[in-house]
C-alpha positions, -999 to 999 in steps of 0.1 A, spaced: 138 -40 73 124 -42 37 88 -44 23 78 -73 3 48 -88 -12 46 -125 -14 37 -138 -45 24 -174 -56 17 -163 -91 33 -132 -108 9 -101 -107 8 -82 -142 39 -62 -150 19 -30 -154 -16 -18 -142 -46 -22 -166 -55 12 -180 -92 8 -190 -121 -18 -191 -112 -51 -175 -91 -37 -143 -115 -52 -120 -111 -87 -130 -73 -84 -135 -69 -68 -100 -88 -97 -86 -64 -120 -101 -34 -97 -93 -46 -96 -55 -39 -133 -57 -2 -128 -67 2 -98 -44 -4 -119 -12 6 -104 23 27 -72 26 55 -80 47 78 -53 62 110 -70 71 133 -63 101 165 -47 96 185 -74 108 176 -100 82 149 -114 59 116 -127 68 116 -165 76 92 -190 60 65 -183 35 32 -164 41 -3 -173 33 -16 -169 -2 -49 -156 -11 -73 -185 -27 -88 -183 -60 -113 -155 -61 -126 -155 -95 -161 -169 -87 -164 -147 -55 -176 -111 -56 -148 -87 -46 -146 -74 -10 -137 -37 -6 -123 -17 24 -140 3 47 -172 23 32 -159 56 18 -184 87 6 -194 84 -29 -167 102 -51 -176 89 -85 -173 120 -100 -138 128 -88 -114 104 -105 -80 117 -118 -60 105 -148 -28 85 -142 1 103 -130 32 91 -110 32 104 -73 60 126 -63 57 135 -26 37 123 2 25 147 32 8 135 64 12 165 87 -5 147 116 24 124 119 52 145 106 55 127 72 70 147 42 87 122 19 95 117 -16 83 85 -37 102 59 -52 86 31 -75 82 -4 -65 79 -35 -88 78 -70 -86 115 -85 -83 129 -117 -95 119 -135 -63 81 -126 -73 78 -103 -43 74 -65 -44 107 -49 -38 111 -27 -10 121 10 -6 158 12 -2 168 5 34 193 33 35 168 61 33 146 64 61 125 91 46 111 75 15 81 59 6 74 35 -22 44 33 -47 37 0 -65 38 10 -102 23 -21 -115 -11 -8 -97 -31 24 -101 -18 57 -93 -32 78 -65 -62 95 -77 -71 71 -103 -102 46 -98 -88 16 -77 -67 11 -47 -34 27 -48 -6 7 -28 21 27 -8 45 10 14 71 25 38 94 14 66 87 16 102 125 16 109 158 7 95 193 -2 105 197 36 115 167 40 135 130 52 131 118 56 94 90 73 75 61 53 87 69 49 123 37 67 135 13 55 107 -6 36 134 -14 69 151 -36 81 122 -72 82 130 -105 84 107 -105 118 94 -68 123 91 -56 138 60 -30 125 35 -17 146 5 -1 132 -25 16 156 -51 16 141 -85 38 145 -116 9 162 -134 10 190 -110 -23 180 -92 -23 175 -53 -47 144 -45 -60 149 -9 -72 117 9 -92 112 41 -84 82 63 -113 61 69 -97 35 93 -63 24 105 -62 -13 112 -35 -39 124 -37 -74 110 -18 -105 119 5 -114 90 -9 -151 95 -44 -137 89 -38 -108 66 -69 -99 46 -55 -98 11 -89 -95 -9 -100 -66 14 -67 -45 12 -57 -52 -26 -91 -57 -44 -103 -32 -69 -126 -5 -57 -151 15 -75 -135 48 -64 -101 62 -59 -88 50 -28 -53 46 -10 -37 18 11 -7 29 32 11 -2 47 39 -7 70 48 -33 98 35 -34 133 29 -54 162 58 -71 183 91 -82 169 97 -120 166 134 -122 169 133 -160 160 115 -152 126 134 -119 124 101 -102 115 73 -82 129 41 -100 137 16 -77 121 9 -51 94 -6 -18 98 -29 -6 71 -44 29 66 -73 27 45 -83 62 28 -105 78 1 -100 105 -23 -117 138 -8 -104 163 -33 -79 175 -58 -63 206 -69 -32 220 -88 -2 224 -66 
């Protein structure tokens, strides 16, 4: 299986670094579309819904998180993801938009690897950092097999290249039909550092060669310290 983001328009090649991020991410969310985690036996069949224009609409954020306006980290690539509650201890690879206009997936031959969308914010920056991982591969269970088991209050730690460990607290874990995926809620800019962990879920549709749902863990930055 492989993780892909459908795209009607291409999102920016790199994340905005200063003023204007909110507007650009609203536009980018249109291009990102629905996260699709593909089954190991083949690519997803058919297209996926695209987010309608949102320029005139106010952004819709994820679940409410405690105010952390004073806790914002500078940009730094993530190195390792740790979620002790579900046994995750995995290195990162970068994900970018491929020639198809979709977000490339983490390599399917490595079951213990997570991908970070390098065109977005890094974990700990203001905004919603996007991390995707396989639920299974051709060889068996993969890194995000138990993602749906997380609960509000679960801890997520990300070690960054700058030596900081960004600690997140899960606000909610929800499953969404791929036919009605809430693009704006998942991808919209946020006023504080947040995290989205995404994989596939639901039943497997053998005809479409795809899972019927996506699992999304919404989390907020809770603390940061040197490793």
